[in-house]
C-alpha positions as CSV (number, residue, x, y, z in Angstrom):
1,X,-3.0,-3.0,-13.0
2,X,-3.1,-5.9,-10.6
3,X,-1.6,-5.2,-7.1
4,X,-1.0,-7.8,-4.4
5,X,1.2,-8.3,-1.4
6,X,1.5,-11.9,-2.3
7,X,4.0,-12.9,-4.9
8,X,2.2,-16.2,-5.5
9,X,-0.9,-14.3,-6.7
10,X,1.1,-12.2,-9.1
11,X,2.9,-15.3,-10.4
12,X,-0.5,-16.6,-11.6
13,X,-0.9,-13.6,-13.8
14,X,2.6,-13.5,-15.4
15,X,1.2,-15.3,-18.4
16,X,-1.4,-12.5,-19.0
17,X,0.5,-9.8,-21.0
18,X,-2.4,-7.3,-20.8
19,X,-1.9,-6.6,-17.1
20,X,0.7,-4.5,-15.3
21,X,1.6,-6.5,-12.1
22,X,2.4,-4.4,-9.0
23,X,4.0,-5.9,-5.9
24,X,3.1,-4.1,-2.7
25,X,5.6,-4.2,0.2
26,X,3.4,-4.2,3.3
27,X,6.1,-3.0,5.7
28,X,8.6,-0.1,6.0
29,X,12.0,-1.1,4.6
30,X,15.4,0.4,4.8
31,X,16.8,-1.4,1.7
32,X,16.5,-4.5,-0.4
33,X,18.8,-7.4,-1.1
34,X,19.9,-7.7,-4.8
35,X,18.6,-11.2,-5.0
36,X,15.2,-10.0,-3.6
37,X,15.0,-7.4,-6.3
38,X,15.7,-10.0,-8.9
39,X,12.9,-12.2,-7.5
40,X,10.4,-9.3,-7.7
41,X,11.4,-8.7,-11.4
42,X,10.2,-12.2,-12.2
43,X,6.6,-11.4,-11.5
44,X,6.1,-7.6,-11.3
45,X,6.9,-4.5,-13.3
46,X,6.3,-2.0,-10.4
47,X,6.6,-1.9,-6.6
48,X,4.5,0.1,-4.1
49,X,6.4,1.1,-0.9
50,X,5.6,3.3,2.0
51,X,6.7,6.9,2.5
52,X,8.9,5.9,5.4
53,X,10.8,3.5,3.0
54,X,11.9,6.6,1.1
55,X,12.4,9.2,3.8
56,X,12.6,7.5,7.3
57,X,11.0,9.4,10.1
58,X,11.4,9.7,13.8
59,X,8.6,11.4,15.7
60,X,7.4,12.8,12.3
61,X,10.8,14.4,11.5
62,X,12.6,13.1,8.5
63,X,16.0,11.8,9.5
64,X,17.5,10.6,6.2
65,X,16.9,9.2,2.8
66,X,17.3,5.6,1.7
67,X,18.5,4.1,-1.6
68,X,15.4,1.9,-2.1
69,X,14.0,3.9,-5.0
70,X,17.2,4.1,-7.2
71,X,18.0,0.4,-6.5
72,X,14.5,-0.7,-7.6
73,X,14.5,1.6,-10.6
74,X,18.0,0.3,-11.6
75,X,16.3,-3.1,-12.0
76,X,13.7,-1.5,-14.3
77,X,11.0,-1.5,-11.7
78,X,8.7,1.5,-11.4
79,X,8.3,2.8,-7.8
80,X,5.0,4.1,-6.4
81,X,4.7,5.5,-2.9
82,X,1.7,5.4,-0.5
83,X,-0.3,6.9,1.0
84,X,-0.5,10.7,0.4
85,X,-3.2,12.8,2.1
86,X,-4.0,16.5,2.5
87,X,-4.3,16.2,6.3
88,X,-1.2,17.6,8.1
89,X,-1.3,14.7,10.5
90,X,-0.2,12.3,7.7
91,X,2.8,14.5,6.8
92,X,6.2,14.9,8.3
93,X,6.9,18.3,9.9
94,X,9.5,19.0,7.3
95,X,6.7,19.7,4.7
96,X,5.1,22.4,6.9
97,X,1.6,20.9,6.4
98,X,1.8,21.6,2.6
99,X,0.6,18.6,0.5
100,X,2.2,20.1,-2.6
101,X,5.6,20.4,-0.9
102,X,5.4,16.8,0.2
103,X,4.5,15.5,-3.3
104,X,7.2,17.6,-4.9
105,X,9.9,16.4,-2.4
106,X,9.1,12.8,-3.2
107,X,9.1,13.3,-6.9
108,X,12.0,15.7,-7.3
109,X,14.0,14.7,-4.2
110,X,13.0,11.0,-4.0
111,X,12.8,10.3,-7.7
112,X,9.7,8.2,-7.5
113,X,7.5,7.3,-10.5
114,X,4.0,7.9,-8.9
115,X,1.9,8.2,-5.8
116,X,-1.0,6.4,-4.2
117,X,-3.2,9.1,-2.8
118,X,-6.5,9.8,-1.1
119,X,-6.7,13.1,-2.9
120,X,-6.2,12.7,-6.6
121,X,-7.2,16.3,-7.3
122,X,-4.2,17.5,-5.3
123,X,-1.8,15.2,-7.2
124,X,-3.3,16.2,-10.5
125,X,-2.8,19.9,-9.7
126,X,0.8,19.2,-8.9
127,X,1.2,17.3,-12.2
128,X,-0.1,20.4,-14.1
129,X,2.1,22.8,-12.2
130,X,3.9,25.2,-14.6
131,X,6.8,25.6,-12.2
132,X,8.1,22.1,-13.0
133,X,10.7,21.3,-15.6
134,X,12.1,24.8,-15.7
135,X,15.7,23.8,-15.0
136,X,17.7,26.7,-13.5
137,X,14.6,28.9,-13.6
138,X,12.7,26.7,-11.1
139,X,11.4,28.9,-8.2
140,X,12.9,28.4,-4.8
141,X,9.6,27.3,-3.3
142,X,9.6,24.3,-5.6
143,X,12.9,23.0,-4.2
144,X,12.5,19.7,-2.3
145,X,13.2,19.6,1.4
146,X,16.6,18.3,2.4
147,X,16.2,15.0,4.4
148,X,17.2,15.5,8.0
149,X,17.7,19.3,7.8
150,X,14.9,20.1,10.2
151,X,15.8,17.2,12.5
152,X,19.3,18.6,12.9
153,X,17.9,21.8,14.3
154,X,16.5,20.1,17.3
155,X,18.6,20.8,20.4
156,X,19.9,17.9,22.4
157,X,17.4,18.1,25.3
158,X,14.4,17.8,22.9
159,X,15.7,15.1,20.6
160,X,13.3,12.2,20.4
161,X,14.7,8.8,21.3
162,X,16.6,7.1,18.6
163,X,14.7,4.4,16.6
164,X,16.0,1.2,15.1
165,X,16.5,1.4,11.3
166,X,13.9,-0.2,9.1
167,X,14.7,-3.8,8.1
168,X,15.9,-4.9,4.7
169,X,13.6,-6.7,2.3
170,X,14.8,-10.3,2.0
171,X,14.1,-13.3,-0.1
172,X,12.1,-14.8,2.7
173,X,9.8,-11.8,2.7
174,X,9.0,-12.1,-1.0
175,X,9.3,-15.8,-2.2
176,X,6.1,-17.8,-1.6
177,X,5.0,-21.3,-2.6
178,X,2.7,-21.4,-5.6
179,X,-1.0,-21.3,-5.1
180,X,-2.7,-24.7,-4.9
181,X,-4.7,-25.8,-7.9
182,X,-8.5,-25.2,-7.8
183,X,-10.4,-28.3,-7.1
184,X,-14.1,-29.0,-7.2
185,X,-15.4,-30.1,-3.9
186,X,-18.0,-32.9,-4.0
187,X,-21.2,-32.4,-2.0
188,X,-21.3,-34.3,1.3
189,X,-23.9,-36.9,2.0
190,X,-25.4,-38.2,5.3
191,X,-25.1,-41.9,6.3
192,X,-28.6,-42.6,5.0
193,X,-27.7,-41.4,1.6
194,X,-29.5,-38.0,1.6
195,X,-27.7,-34.8,0.8
196,X,-26.8,-32.5,3.6
197,X,-28.7,-29.2,3.8
198,X,-26.9,-26.4,1.9
199,X,-25.1,-23.9,4.0
200,X,-25.1,-20.1,3.6
201,X,-21.8,-18.1,3.8
202,X,-22.3,-17.6,7.5
203,X,-22.5,-21.3,8.2
204,X,-26.2,-21.4,9.0
205,X,-28.7,-23.5,7.0
206,X,-30.5,-21.6,4.3
207,X,-33.9,-22.8,5.6
208,X,-33.3,-20.7,8.7
209,X,-34.0,-17.6,6.6
210,X,-37.6,-18.6,6.2
211,X,-38.2,-18.2,9.9
212,X,-37.8,-14.4,9.5
213,X,-41.1,-13.9,7.8
214,X,-43.3,-15.7,10.4
215,X,-41.5,-13.8,13.2
216,X,-42.0,-10.5,11.4
217,X,-45.7,-11.3,11.0
218,X,-46.1,-12.0,14.7
219,X,-44.3,-8.7,15.6
220,X,-46.6,-6.7,13.3
221,X,-49.7,-8.4,14.8
222,X,-48.5,-7.5,18.3
223,X,-47.8,-4.0,17.4
224,X,-51.2,-3.6,15.9
225,X,-52.8,-4.5,19.2
226,X,-51.1,-1.4,20.8
């Protein structure tokens, strides 16, 4: 897989059939324009979005669910969500500090295709869970949380301030000009015709590195006197 937040980078690899190209949306979104989804289809087969783009939160309480995932999947794009962690500070209160409940809610309730996680062992344990795919016999504790159910229990005096909805993903957010062609830069010369001293990545002449050894020798000699 090749992942990038820049469509121009992924466009360069569209001629390479051996790679799965993944477009990463680097902001929380509340939806996507149809034309934008079609643009993404031209250079990617999957999309990575944030957890807040699936279940928007307010003060760590889930307030609702978006239609981002089904719309992207309707365009034959796989949807991966990031970033999952075991630490309770990374989870909404609705999941009761349980990483498995969170993953299950995104898979079963959100319908996503995969997760980007800091704890692959936790995700793999969920994937091997025998309580999945049991139809009407699925245990109650494997039921996904209902978006907004916990938020609705907050009494009026304690409700957090309302937040503006996440913006829609537009064509301007995705479409980029193509990358410029690679060009070989000729070495520069001084007015007298001699080549300029080569520069290191930090911008300093490479010959400056040779000063380190004499200085080190002086320091060792001084330390030997004491």
